[in-house]
C-alpha positions as CSV (number, residue, x, y, z in Angstrom):
1,M,44.9,-57.3,3.6
2,T,48.7,-57.3,4.0
3,A,50.5,-55.8,6.9
4,L,51.5,-52.8,4.7
5,T,47.9,-52.3,3.7
6,V,46.8,-52.5,7.4
7,D,49.5,-49.9,8.3
8,F,48.4,-47.7,5.5
9,S,44.8,-47.9,6.7
10,L,45.8,-47.1,10.2
11,A,47.8,-44.2,9.0
12,L,44.9,-42.8,7.0
13,Q,42.5,-43.3,10.0
14,A,44.8,-41.1,12.1
15,V,44.7,-38.3,9.6
16,S,42.2,-35.5,10.5
17,A,41.4,-34.8,6.8
18,S,38.6,-36.7,5.1
19,V,40.2,-39.5,3.0
20,L,38.8,-42.2,0.7
21,V,40.7,-44.9,-1.2
22,H,39.2,-46.7,-4.2
23,G,40.3,-49.1,-6.9
24,S,39.0,-49.3,-10.4
25,D,35.5,-50.6,-9.5
26,R,34.9,-50.2,-5.8
27,I,35.7,-48.2,-2.7
28,L,38.4,-49.9,-0.5
29,F,38.6,-47.6,2.5
30,A,37.3,-44.4,4.1
31,N,38.6,-42.9,7.3
32,A,36.3,-41.7,10.1
33,A,36.5,-38.1,9.0
34,M,35.2,-39.1,5.5
35,E,32.4,-41.2,7.0
36,R,31.2,-38.3,9.1
37,L,31.4,-35.9,6.1
38,L,29.5,-38.2,3.7
39,G,27.1,-39.6,6.3
40,Y,27.8,-43.2,5.3
41,G,29.6,-46.1,7.2
42,L,32.4,-47.9,5.6
43,E,30.3,-50.9,4.7
44,A,27.7,-48.7,3.0
45,L,30.5,-47.0,1.0
46,Q,32.0,-50.3,-0.1
47,Q,28.7,-51.2,-1.6
48,M,28.9,-48.2,-3.9
49,P,30.9,-47.6,-7.1
50,P,33.8,-45.1,-6.5
51,H,31.6,-42.2,-7.7
52,G,28.4,-43.4,-6.1
53,W,28.4,-40.8,-3.3
54,A,28.4,-37.8,-5.7
55,A,25.3,-35.9,-6.5
56,P,23.8,-37.2,-9.8
57,E,24.9,-34.2,-11.9
58,F,28.6,-34.6,-10.6
59,A,28.8,-38.5,-10.8
60,D,30.3,-38.6,-14.3
61,E,32.9,-35.9,-13.5
62,L,34.0,-37.8,-10.3
63,Q,34.1,-41.1,-12.2
64,R,36.4,-39.5,-14.9
65,Y,38.5,-37.9,-12.2
66,G,39.0,-41.2,-10.4
67,Q,39.9,-43.1,-13.5
68,R,42.5,-40.4,-14.3
69,A,43.9,-40.7,-10.9
70,L,44.4,-44.5,-11.4
71,A,46.1,-43.9,-14.7
72,E,48.4,-40.9,-13.9
73,E,51.2,-40.5,-11.4
74,G,51.4,-37.7,-8.8
75,E,48.7,-35.5,-7.4
76,L,46.0,-34.3,-9.7
77,P,44.6,-30.7,-9.7
78,A,41.7,-30.3,-7.3
79,I,38.1,-30.2,-8.5
80,E,34.9,-29.0,-6.8
81,I,31.8,-31.3,-6.7
82,E,28.6,-31.7,-4.7
83,A,28.3,-34.8,-2.5
84,L,24.8,-36.3,-1.7
85,T,25.2,-37.3,2.0
86,G,23.4,-40.1,3.8
87,S,21.0,-37.6,5.3
88,G,20.0,-36.4,1.8
89,S,21.7,-33.0,2.0
90,L,24.2,-31.6,-0.5
91,R,27.7,-30.6,0.5
92,V,30.2,-28.7,-1.7
93,L,33.6,-30.5,-1.5
94,E,37.1,-29.7,-2.9
95,V,38.5,-33.1,-3.9
96,K,42.2,-33.9,-4.6
97,A,43.4,-37.4,-5.9
98,H,46.8,-39.1,-5.8
99,R,47.7,-42.5,-7.1
100,V,49.3,-45.1,-4.8
101,M,50.2,-48.8,-5.4
102,L,48.8,-51.3,-3.0
103,D,49.7,-55.0,-3.5
104,G,50.9,-54.1,-6.9
105,Q,47.5,-52.5,-7.9
106,P,47.0,-48.8,-8.5
107,C,44.6,-47.1,-6.1
108,A,43.3,-43.6,-6.0
109,V,43.6,-41.7,-2.6
110,L,41.0,-38.9,-2.5
111,T,41.0,-36.2,0.1
112,G,37.9,-34.0,0.5
113,Q,37.6,-30.5,2.1
114,D,34.1,-29.3,3.0
115,L,33.5,-25.9,1.3
116,S,29.8,-25.5,2.2
117,D,30.3,-23.2,5.2
118,I,32.9,-21.1,3.4
119,R,30.5,-20.7,0.5
120,H,27.7,-19.8,2.8
121,V,29.9,-17.1,4.4
122,Q,30.9,-15.8,1.0
123,T,27.3,-15.6,-0.1
124,S,26.3,-13.9,3.1
125,L,29.1,-11.3,2.7
126,L,28.1,-10.7,-0.9
127,D,24.5,-10.2,0.2
128,I,25.5,-7.8,2.9
129,G,27.7,-5.9,0.4
130,R,24.8,-5.6,-2.0
131,V,22.5,-4.4,0.8
132,L,25.0,-1.8,2.0
133,Y,25.5,-0.6,-1.6
134,Q,21.8,-0.2,-2.1
135,I,21.5,1.6,1.2
136,L,24.2,4.0,0.1
137,E,23.0,4.4,-3.5
138,N,19.3,4.9,-2.5
139,N,20.0,7.2,0.4
140,P,18.2,10.5,-0.2
141,V,21.1,12.3,1.4
142,A,23.9,13.1,-1.0
143,T,26.9,10.9,-0.1
144,F,30.3,10.0,-1.6
145,V,33.2,7.9,-0.4
146,I,36.9,8.2,-1.0
147,D,39.6,5.5,-0.4
148,K,43.0,5.9,1.2
149,S,44.4,7.2,-2.0
150,H,41.7,9.9,-2.1
151,R,40.0,8.2,-5.1
152,V,36.2,8.4,-5.3
153,T,34.7,4.9,-4.8
154,H,31.1,5.7,-4.3
155,W,29.0,8.7,-5.6
156,N,25.3,8.1,-5.0
157,A,22.4,9.4,-7.1
158,S,21.6,12.2,-4.7
159,C,25.1,13.5,-4.8
160,A,25.0,13.5,-8.6
161,Q,21.7,15.4,-8.5
162,L,23.1,18.0,-6.0
163,T,26.4,18.6,-7.8
164,G,25.4,18.0,-11.4
165,R,28.3,15.5,-11.7
166,E,27.3,11.9,-12.6
167,A,28.9,8.9,-10.9
168,S,30.5,7.7,-14.1
169,E,32.4,11.0,-14.3
170,M,33.6,11.0,-10.6
171,L,34.3,7.4,-9.8
172,G,38.1,6.6,-9.6
173,R,39.1,10.3,-9.6
174,D,41.3,11.7,-6.9
175,D,40.3,15.4,-7.5
176,S,36.7,15.3,-6.1
177,W,37.2,19.0,-5.2
178,R,36.3,19.9,-8.8
179,A,32.6,19.1,-8.1
180,F,32.5,21.8,-5.4
181,Y,35.2,24.4,-5.9
182,P,36.7,26.2,-8.9
183,E,40.2,25.8,-7.5
184,A,42.0,22.9,-5.9
185,R,41.5,22.6,-2.2
186,P,41.0,19.6,0.1
187,L,37.5,18.6,1.0
188,L,36.6,17.7,4.6
189,A,36.9,14.0,3.8
190,D,40.4,14.7,2.5
191,L,41.4,16.4,5.7
192,I,40.2,13.4,7.7
193,L,42.3,11.0,5.6
194,N,45.3,13.3,5.9
195,G,44.8,13.5,9.7
196,N,45.1,17.3,9.7
197,V,41.6,18.5,10.3
198,E,42.5,20.4,13.5
199,Q,45.4,22.2,11.8
200,E,43.4,23.1,8.6
201,R,39.8,23.5,9.6
202,E,40.0,27.2,10.8
203,R,42.0,28.2,7.7
204,L,39.5,26.6,5.3
205,Y,36.2,27.0,7.2
206,G,36.8,29.6,9.9
207,R,34.9,28.7,13.1
208,H,32.1,26.9,11.3
209,C,33.8,23.5,11.3
210,Q,33.2,21.6,14.6
211,P,33.6,18.0,15.8
212,S,30.4,16.0,15.5
213,L,28.5,15.5,18.8
214,H,27.2,12.1,17.6
215,I,30.0,10.4,15.7
216,A,33.6,10.0,17.0
217,N,36.4,11.4,14.8
218,A,33.7,13.0,12.5
219,Y,33.4,16.7,11.7
220,E,30.5,18.9,10.4
221,V,30.3,22.3,8.8
222,E,28.0,24.6,6.9
223,G,29.2,26.4,3.8
224,Y,28.0,28.4,0.9
225,F,28.6,27.1,-2.7
226,P,27.9,29.9,-5.3
227,N,28.4,27.5,-8.3
228,F,25.4,25.3,-7.3
229,G,22.1,26.5,-8.9
230,R,21.3,30.0,-10.1
231,E,21.8,31.7,-6.8
232,G,24.1,29.3,-5.0
233,R,23.3,26.9,-2.2
234,W,24.0,26.5,1.5
235,L,25.2,23.0,2.3
236,Y,25.5,21.2,5.7
237,F,28.2,18.5,5.3
238,T,29.7,15.9,7.6
239,A,32.7,13.7,7.1
240,A,33.8,10.6,9.1
241,P,36.7,8.1,8.7
242,L,36.2,4.5,7.6
243,F,38.2,1.8,9.4
244,D,39.1,-1.8,8.4
245,A,39.0,-4.7,10.8
246,H,42.3,-3.7,12.3
247,G,41.3,-0.2,13.1
248,E,43.3,1.3,10.2
249,V,41.7,4.3,8.3
250,V,41.0,3.0,4.8
251,G,38.8,5.8,3.6
252,A,36.3,8.6,4.4
253,I,32.6,9.2,3.8
254,E,31.1,12.6,3.4
255,T,27.4,13.5,3.3
256,L,25.9,16.8,2.1
257,Q,22.4,18.3,2.8
258,D,21.0,21.3,1.1
259,I,20.0,23.8,3.8
260,T,19.4,26.8,1.6
261,R,15.8,27.1,2.5
262,R,16.6,27.0,6.2
263,R,19.2,29.7,5.9
264,Q,16.9,31.8,3.8
265,A,14.2,31.4,6.4
266,E,16.6,32.3,9.2
267,D,17.6,35.4,7.2
268,E,14.0,36.3,6.7
269,L,13.2,35.7,10.3
270,R,16.2,37.8,11.3
271,R,15.0,40.6,9.0
272,H,11.6,40.6,10.6
273,R,13.0,40.5,14.0
274,N,15.3,43.4,13.2
275,E,12.3,45.3,11.8
276,L,10.4,44.7,15.0
277,E,13.3,45.7,17.2
278,N,13.7,48.9,15.2
279,M,10.0,49.7,15.6
280,I,10.1,49.1,19.3
281,A,13.3,51.0,19.7
282,D,11.9,54.0,17.8
283,R,8.7,53.8,19.8
284,T,10.7,53.6,23.1
285,A,12.7,56.6,22.1
286,E,9.6,58.6,21.5
287,L,8.1,57.5,24.8
288,L,11.2,58.5,26.6
289,S,11.3,61.9,25.0
290,T,9.2,63.5,27.6
291,H,7.4,62.2,30.7
292,H,4.2,63.8,29.5
293,E,4.2,62.1,26.1
294,L,4.9,58.8,27.9
295,E,1.9,59.2,30.2
296,A,-0.3,60.4,27.4
297,F,0.6,57.4,25.3
298,L,0.2,54.9,28.2
299,E,-3.2,56.2,29.2
300,N,-4.7,56.7,25.7
301,A,-3.2,53.6,23.9
302,S,-5.6,51.2,22.4
303,V,-3.6,48.2,23.7
304,G,-2.8,47.2,27.2
305,I,0.7,48.3,28.3
306,I,2.4,47.1,31.5
307,S,5.9,47.3,32.9
308,T,7.0,44.3,35.0
309,A,10.0,43.7,37.3
310,N,10.8,40.7,39.5
311,Q,7.5,38.9,38.5
312,Q,5.3,41.9,39.5
313,I,3.5,44.6,37.6
314,Q,5.1,48.0,38.2
315,R,2.5,50.0,36.2
316,G,-0.4,49.5,33.8
317,N,-2.4,51.8,31.7
318,K,-6.2,52.2,31.5
319,K,-6.6,49.8,28.6
320,F,-4.8,47.1,30.7
321,I,-7.1,47.7,33.7
322,E,-10.1,47.5,31.4
323,M,-9.0,44.4,29.5
324,F,-8.1,42.4,32.7
325,E,-11.1,43.7,34.7
326,L,-9.0,45.0,37.6
327,G,-11.8,47.4,38.8
328,D,-10.5,49.1,42.0
329,V,-7.4,46.8,42.2
330,A,-4.2,48.8,41.5
331,P,-1.9,47.3,38.9
332,H,1.2,48.2,40.9
333,G,2.5,45.2,42.9
334,L,0.1,42.7,41.2
335,P,1.9,39.3,40.6
336,T,2.2,38.5,36.9
337,R,1.1,35.0,37.8
338,R,-2.4,36.3,38.4
339,L,-2.8,36.9,34.7
340,F,-2.5,33.1,33.9
341,K,-4.9,30.3,34.4
342,S,-2.2,27.8,35.6
343,D,1.4,27.5,36.6
344,A,2.0,25.6,33.4
345,D,0.8,28.4,31.2
346,Y,2.9,30.9,33.2
347,E,6.1,28.8,32.9
348,A,5.4,28.2,29.2
349,L,5.5,31.9,28.4
350,T,8.6,32.4,30.6
351,W,10.3,29.6,28.7
352,V,9.5,31.3,25.4
353,A,10.4,34.9,26.5
354,R,13.6,34.4,28.5
355,P,15.9,33.4,25.6
356,V,14.7,36.2,23.4
357,L,14.7,39.0,26.0
358,S,18.0,38.0,27.4
359,Q,19.6,38.5,23.9
360,G,18.2,42.0,23.7
361,G,15.5,41.0,21.3
362,S,11.8,41.7,21.2
363,M,9.3,38.9,21.5
364,L,6.1,38.6,19.5
365,H,3.8,35.9,20.8
366,E,0.2,34.9,21.2
367,T,-1.2,33.1,24.2
368,E,-4.3,32.7,26.4
369,L,-4.4,34.8,29.6
370,C,-7.3,35.4,32.0
371,T,-8.8,38.5,33.8
372,L,-8.9,38.8,37.5
373,A,-12.6,37.8,37.2
374,G,-11.4,34.5,35.6
375,N,-12.6,35.3,32.1
376,P,-10.3,34.0,29.3
377,L,-8.5,36.4,26.9
378,W,-6.6,35.6,23.8
379,V,-3.8,38.1,23.7
380,Q,-1.0,39.1,21.3
381,I,2.1,40.1,23.2
382,I,5.0,42.2,22.2
383,A,7.7,42.3,24.9
384,Y,11.0,44.1,25.2
385,A,13.5,44.0,28.0
386,A,14.8,47.3,29.4
387,D,18.0,45.4,30.5
388,P,18.7,42.3,28.4
389,A,21.2,41.1,31.0
390,D,18.4,40.9,33.5
391,P,15.0,40.7,31.8
392,E,13.2,40.2,35.1
393,A,14.5,43.5,36.4
394,G,12.4,45.5,33.9
395,T,10.3,44.5,30.8
396,W,7.7,46.3,28.8
397,W,4.7,44.4,27.6
398,L,2.2,45.4,24.9
399,L,-1.0,43.4,25.2
400,Q,-3.6,43.4,22.4
401,D,-6.9,41.7,22.9
402,R,-7.5,39.3,20.0
403,T,-10.2,37.2,21.6
404,E,-12.8,38.2,19.0
405,V,-10.4,37.8,16.1
406,R,-9.5,34.3,17.3
407,R,-13.2,33.5,17.8
408,V,-13.9,34.6,14.2
409,Q,-10.9,32.6,13.0
410,Q,-12.1,29.5,14.8
411,E,-15.6,30.0,13.3
412,L,-14.1,30.4,9.9
413,E,-12.1,27.2,10.3
414,L,-15.2,25.4,11.6
415,N,-17.3,26.7,8.7
416,Y,-14.5,25.7,6.3
417,E,-14.6,22.1,7.7
418,R,-18.4,22.1,7.5
419,M,-18.2,23.3,3.9
420,K,-15.7,20.5,3.1
421,Q,-18.0,17.9,4.7
422,T,-21.0,19.3,2.8
423,N,-19.0,19.3,-0.4
424,M,-18.0,15.6,0.2
425,R,-21.7,14.7,0.9
426,L,-22.7,16.6,-2.3
427,E,-20.1,14.7,-4.3
428,E,-21.2,11.4,-2.8
429,A,-24.8,12.2,-3.6
430,Q,-23.9,13.2,-7.2
431,N,-22.0,9.9,-7.7
432,Q,-24.9,7.9,-6.3
433,L,-27.2,9.8,-8.6
434,L,-25.0,9.1,-11.6
435,Q,-25.0,5.4,-10.6
436,S,-28.8,5.4,-10.1
437,E,-29.2,7.1,-13.5
438,K,-27.0,4.6,-15.1
439,M,-29.0,1.7,-13.6
440,A,-32.2,3.4,-14.8
441,S,-30.7,3.7,-18.3
442,I,-29.9,0.0,-18.2
443,G,-33.5,-0.7,-17.2
444,Q,-34.8,1.4,-20.0
445,L,-32.5,-0.3,-22.4
446,A,-33.6,-3.8,-21.1
447,A,-37.3,-2.7,-21.4
448,G,-36.7,-1.5,-25.0
449,V,-34.9,-4.7,-26.0
450,A,-37.7,-6.7,-24.4
451,H,-40.3,-4.7,-26.4
452,E,-38.4,-5.1,-29.7
453,I,-38.1,-8.9,-29.1
454,N,-41.8,-9.3,-28.4
455,N,-42.8,-8.5,-32.0
456,P,-40.7,-11.2,-33.8
457,I,-41.5,-13.7,-31.0
458,G,-45.2,-13.1,-31.7
459,F,-45.1,-13.8,-35.4
460,V,-42.6,-16.7,-35.1
461,S,-45.0,-18.3,-32.6
462,S,-47.9,-17.7,-34.8
463,N,-46.1,-19.1,-37.8
464,L,-45.1,-22.2,-35.9
465,G,-48.8,-22.8,-35.1
466,S,-49.7,-22.4,-38.7
467,L,-46.9,-24.6,-39.8
468,R,-48.1,-27.4,-37.5
469,G,-51.6,-27.0,-39.0
470,Y,-50.2,-27.2,-42.6
471,V,-47.9,-30.2,-41.9
472,Q,-50.5,-32.5,-40.3
473,P,-52.8,-32.8,-43.5
474,V,-49.7,-33.3,-45.7
475,F,-48.5,-36.2,-43.6
476,A,-52.1,-37.6,-43.6
477,L,-52.1,-37.4,-47.4
478,L,-48.7,-39.1,-47.6
479,A,-49.9,-41.9,-45.3
480,L,-53.0,-42.4,-47.4
481,L,-50.9,-42.6,-50.6
482,K,-48.5,-45.1,-49.0
483,K,-51.5,-47.3,-47.9
484,T,-53.0,-47.3,-51.5
485,P,-52.3,-50.6,-53.3
486,A,-49.5,-50.4,-55.9
487,D,-51.8,-51.3,-58.8
488,A,-54.3,-48.5,-57.8
489,L,-51.7,-45.7,-58.6
490,P,-50.1,-44.9,-61.9
491,G,-46.7,-46.4,-62.3
492,D,-44.8,-43.1,-62.5
493,V,-46.6,-41.8,-59.4
494,R,-45.8,-44.9,-57.4
495,E,-42.1,-44.6,-58.5
496,E,-41.9,-40.9,-57.6
497,L,-43.5,-41.6,-54.2
498,D,-41.0,-44.4,-53.5
499,R,-38.1,-42.2,-54.7
500,V,-39.1,-39.3,-52.3
501,D,-39.6,-41.7,-49.4
502,A,-36.2,-43.2,-49.9
503,A,-34.6,-39.7,-50.3
504,V,-36.0,-38.0,-47.2
505,D,-37.2,-41.0,-45.0
506,L,-40.8,-39.8,-44.7
507,S,-41.5,-42.0,-41.7
508,F,-38.7,-40.4,-39.7
509,V,-39.6,-36.9,-40.8
510,E,-43.3,-37.6,-39.8
511,E,-42.1,-38.8,-36.3
512,D,-39.4,-36.1,-35.8
513,L,-41.1,-32.9,-37.1
514,P,-43.7,-32.7,-34.4
515,Q,-41.0,-33.0,-31.8
516,L,-39.0,-30.2,-33.5
517,L,-42.1,-28.0,-33.4
518,D,-42.7,-28.8,-29.7
519,E,-39.1,-27.9,-28.8
520,S,-39.3,-24.7,-30.9
521,E,-42.5,-23.7,-29.1
522,E,-40.9,-24.5,-25.7
523,G,-37.9,-22.3,-26.6
524,L,-40.2,-19.5,-27.6
525,S,-42.0,-19.8,-24.2
526,R,-38.6,-19.5,-22.5
527,V,-37.7,-16.4,-24.5
528,K,-41.1,-14.9,-23.6
529,K,-40.4,-15.6,-19.9
530,I,-37.0,-13.9,-20.1
531,V,-38.5,-10.9,-21.9
532,Q,-41.2,-10.6,-19.3
533,D,-38.6,-10.8,-16.5
534,L,-36.6,-8.0,-18.2
535,K,-39.7,-5.9,-18.3
536,D,-40.6,-6.8,-14.7
537,F,-37.0,-6.0,-13.6
538,S,-36.8,-2.6,-15.3
539,R,-40.4,-1.6,-14.5
540,V,-39.9,1.5,-16.6
541,D,-43.6,1.8,-17.0
542,H,-44.1,1.6,-13.2
543,A,-41.4,4.0,-12.0
544,D,-43.7,5.5,-9.3
545,W,-44.7,4.2,-5.9
546,Q,-47.0,1.3,-6.2
547,D,-47.9,-2.1,-4.6
548,A,-45.6,-4.8,-5.8
549,D,-44.9,-8.5,-5.2
550,L,-41.3,-8.7,-4.0
551,N,-41.2,-12.5,-4.6
552,A,-41.9,-11.8,-8.3
553,G,-39.3,-9.0,-8.2
554,L,-36.7,-11.5,-6.8
555,D,-37.5,-14.0,-9.5
556,S,-37.3,-11.6,-12.4
557,T,-34.1,-10.1,-11.1
558,L,-32.6,-13.6,-10.6
559,N,-33.6,-14.5,-14.2
560,V,-31.9,-11.4,-15.5
561,V,-28.6,-12.1,-13.7
562,M,-28.7,-15.9,-14.0
563,N,-25.8,-15.8,-16.4
564,E,-23.6,-14.3,-13.6
565,V,-24.9,-16.9,-11.1
566,K,-25.4,-20.3,-12.8
567,Y,-21.7,-21.1,-13.2
568,K,-20.8,-20.2,-9.6
569,A,-23.7,-21.3,-7.4
570,E,-26.8,-23.3,-6.9
571,V,-29.8,-21.0,-6.1
572,R,-32.2,-22.2,-3.4
573,K,-35.5,-20.4,-2.8
574,D,-37.3,-20.3,0.5
575,Y,-40.2,-18.0,-0.2
576,A,-43.2,-17.2,2.0
577,V,-46.4,-15.7,0.9
578,L,-45.9,-11.9,1.0
579,P,-48.4,-9.2,1.1
580,P,-48.1,-6.4,-1.5
581,V,-45.4,-3.8,-0.6
582,H,-45.8,-0.1,-1.5
583,C,-42.5,0.7,-3.2
584,I,-40.6,1.7,-6.3
585,A,-40.2,-1.9,-7.6
586,A,-37.4,-1.1,-10.2
587,Q,-35.2,0.4,-7.4
588,L,-35.7,-2.6,-5.1
589,N,-34.8,-4.8,-8.1
590,Q,-31.5,-2.9,-8.4
591,V,-30.8,-3.7,-4.7
592,F,-31.6,-7.4,-5.2
593,M,-29.4,-7.5,-8.3
594,N,-26.4,-5.9,-6.5
595,L,-26.7,-8.4,-3.6
596,I,-27.2,-11.5,-5.8
597,V,-24.2,-10.5,-8.1
598,N,-22.0,-9.7,-5.1
599,A,-22.9,-13.1,-3.6
600,A,-21.9,-14.9,-6.9
601,H,-18.6,-13.0,-7.0
602,A,-17.8,-13.9,-3.4
603,I,-18.0,-17.7,-4.3
604,K,-14.6,-18.7,-5.7
605,E,-15.6,-22.2,-7.0
606,R,-19.0,-23.8,-6.6
607,G,-21.3,-22.8,-3.8
608,T,-24.9,-22.0,-2.8
609,I,-27.0,-18.8,-2.8
610,T,-30.1,-19.0,-0.7
611,L,-33.0,-16.5,-1.2
612,T,-35.4,-16.3,1.8
613,T,-38.5,-14.1,2.2
614,R,-40.8,-13.6,5.2
615,A,-43.5,-11.2,6.3
616,E,-43.2,-10.1,10.0
617,D,-45.2,-7.5,11.9
618,G,-45.8,-5.0,9.0
619,W,-42.4,-5.7,7.5
620,V,-41.0,-7.8,4.7
621,R,-37.7,-9.5,5.2
622,I,-35.5,-10.6,2.3
623,E,-32.4,-12.6,3.0
624,I,-29.6,-13.3,0.4
625,A,-27.1,-15.7,1.8
626,D,-24.0,-17.2,0.2
627,T,-21.3,-19.7,1.1
628,G,-18.5,-17.5,-0.3
629,S,-15.3,-16.3,1.2
630,G,-16.9,-13.9,3.8
631,M,-15.6,-10.6,5.0
632,S,-13.3,-9.4,7.8
633,E,-14.6,-6.9,10.4
634,E,-12.6,-4.1,8.7
635,V,-14.2,-4.8,5.3
636,K,-17.7,-5.2,6.9
637,R,-17.4,-1.8,8.5
638,R,-16.7,-0.1,5.2
639,I,-18.8,-1.9,2.6
640,F,-21.5,0.8,2.5
641,E,-18.9,3.6,1.9
642,P,-19.0,5.2,-1.6
643,F,-16.2,4.0,-3.8
644,F,-15.0,1.3,-1.4
645,T,-14.5,-2.0,-3.1
646,T,-12.4,-5.1,-2.6
647,K,-12.5,-6.0,-6.3
648,P,-9.4,-5.3,-8.6
649,V,-9.1,-2.0,-10.3
650,G,-11.5,-1.7,-13.2
651,Q,-13.8,-4.4,-12.0
652,G,-15.9,-2.5,-9.5
653,T,-17.0,1.1,-8.8
654,G,-17.6,0.7,-5.1
655,L,-21.1,2.4,-5.6
656,G,-23.3,-0.7,-5.7
657,L,-23.8,-1.3,-2.0
658,S,-23.8,2.5,-1.3
659,L,-26.6,3.0,-3.8
660,S,-28.4,-0.1,-2.4
661,F,-28.2,1.4,1.1
662,S,-29.6,4.7,-0.1
663,I,-32.5,3.0,-1.9
664,V,-33.4,0.9,1.2
665,Q,-33.2,4.0,3.4
666,K,-35.5,5.9,0.9
667,H,-38.0,3.1,1.4
668,G,-37.8,3.5,5.2
669,G,-36.0,0.2,5.6
670,R,-32.6,-1.1,6.6
671,I,-29.9,-3.5,5.5
672,E,-28.2,-5.8,8.0
673,V,-25.1,-7.9,7.2
674,D,-23.7,-10.9,9.0
675,S,-20.4,-12.4,7.7
676,E,-17.6,-14.7,8.7
677,P,-14.4,-15.2,6.8
678,G,-14.3,-18.6,5.2
679,V,-18.0,-19.4,6.0
680,G,-20.1,-16.9,4.0
681,T,-22.2,-13.7,4.1
682,R,-25.9,-13.0,4.7
683,F,-27.5,-9.7,3.8
684,T,-30.9,-9.0,5.3
685,V,-33.1,-6.3,3.8
686,W,-36.1,-5.0,5.8
687,I,-38.8,-3.1,3.9
688,P,-42.0,-1.8,5.6
689,L,-45.3,-2.6,3.9
690,H,-46.2,1.1,3.9
691,P,-43.0,3.2,3.7
692,P,-43.2,6.9,4.5
693,Q,-43.8,8.9,1.4
694,P,-41.3,11.5,0.4
695,A,-42.2,15.1,0.9
C-alpha cells in the first residue's frame, strides 16, 4: 500500500462515521466504527464480496449501488438497506457512496448510518399515537379537541351521538359552536385557547363556571342545552389546555357528560322536600295556634313526638313514653343518647340530620333505636329544627314505630328468596326430567331397533343353514362327476362339465364357499350380540326395580358406546364376581354410559379406560378410570351442577353428570371423583345391594 493509501486509511480510521472502501470485487478497508456496526473484523470483511454483508434480499441492490459508485463521479444519493451483522441480527442502514481513485484504480467509499434505533422510536411513537387515538375514540365520555386555530381535530363517537353531528361533518371546522348553540359564541375550549376564561366566564355562564379542583388550568360548568333531544339536556362539561413539549398551548380538549337524569332527580327530590317542609310548616302552625290544641295533639297522637335541645329531651308525649318503655321515668332531661344502642349509631344520625336541619329543612329518615329496657325499635323519623341556625337548641322529632312493618318486609324478602331458590330447584328438576325422558326415549328407540333387526337376522341365519345343506350335496355330486372316467360320460356332458369348471374354478369355489358361510354366520352372531346388548342397555321391558348383574350392564353399555371409545382408548376390564343388585338397570346403564363417554372425550389422543368392579360389605363399587387430561379443582367442584360443561357450545348440555348424580342418589348410592390435571380422572360409583325403596 502506498504512503497515500496509508494516509487515506489512517484518515478514515480517525473518522467517527462508519466507513467501508471496496474495489470492483473485494472489500479493501473498513474503519473501526464500521467493524463495530457490522460485527465483523477487517479480515473477515476482506474475505467477502463488496455486497456480502447485506441481508440476502438487499445483496443485489447493494451490488448494483457499489458498481454504480465505481462508474460515476461524485456522491450518489443515499439508499436504505438491511445489514446482516456478525451476531445474526438485522440492522437498518442509510448508505452513501462516493468514488475515489487509489493508485489509479476507482474505489467506492461507503458511509453507513444506523437507522435501527430511529426506526424503533418512530414505530413506538406511532403505536403510542394509535393507542391514544383509540382511547379518545372509544371513550364513553363525549370528547372533542380543537387546535390552536380553533379547528376541530378530534370528535369521538360519543360526542357524535350526544350532539347528532358526525365526526366527518365537524373535523377541520373552526365553528364548533354550531353543534351546541343556534348563534355564534365561544365554547369553553375556545376561551381557554384565547386565554380569557376569567374575563368571559361570568358573562357566558354566570357563576356556574369554576376552576377544576383536579386539573390545573382547567374549568368546569353545568349548562342546559334546549336543542338536544325532545326536552333538552343538562350537560356537565370540562375543558383543559393541551401543551407541546415546550409548554406552549397548542390546543384544548373538552368533555361533555349528560347529567339530565341527575338534575331531574335533584328537582324531584327538591319538590318532595318542599312538600314535606310545607306539610310540617302547616302542622306546626296548627300546633302553635293554641296551647290546648298543641297539648291535645301531643298527648293523643298515634306517633311518638319529642322536643330536644342540647342533646336532651325537653318533652315527650304518651305515645313516646309507651314506645320507648319509659314507665315512671320522666322524658324531660333524658339524654337523647339513651335512645341509641351505641355511640356509633348516635353519631350516624347526627351526621345525617345536622346538614339538613341547619339549612332549615326537614329530615325524613329511618333507623334503629332502642327502648330504655334495651328492646330494639325500627323507627321512621321526621325532624324539623325550630331554629335552623342552631338545630341543637330546639328540634321536633316525630317517631313512628315501623318495627312490625320492617319485620314483615324482611319476611317478604326472605320468602321471595326462598321462592327464587324453589323455582331454581324446580327448573333444575324439570331439566333433569327432560334429560331423563330423552334418555328413556333413546332406550325405547334402541329396543325397538333391536326388535326390528331380530326378525331379518333370524331368517338370514336360517337361510344360511339351509344354503349350507344345499351346497354340500351339490359339491359331492360335482366331485363324483369329475372322478368319473371320461369314456363313461357322454361327450357333450364331459365338455360342458369341463367348460363350467374352467369358467368358475369349481375347486376354488368348493374350498372358499364354506369359509364364506362360516364368516357370514360369525357376522350374524356379532350382530345378534349387539342387538342383545342394545336390549340389555335399554331394559325397556324391565323399567321397574329388579335384581340385575351390573357386570353385564357395564358390558352391554360398553358395546353400545364402543364406536365412541374404540378410536380413543384401549378398554381394560377388572371385574369381580358381583352379587345381584336391586336397582333400575336401565337408569344405572345411563350412568355408566355418561361416565364412559366422558372418559373417552377426556382423552385427546390414545389412552386407556379401566373398568373395575368389586363387592364390599353390602355395596357394589364400580370404578371408571381414564388417562385423559384430568380436571382442575374449580372444574371438579362444579361438574355435578346442572348445565355446567367444559365442552364447546353445542357439544354438551351439562346435564349428563347432574342426571347421573340424581340417579345414583335415587339408588341410595354416591359418586366420588378423583382427578389430577395431566394424569387422568377416576369416577367411583357406590350402589348398595338393597337400596331404600321410594315411598
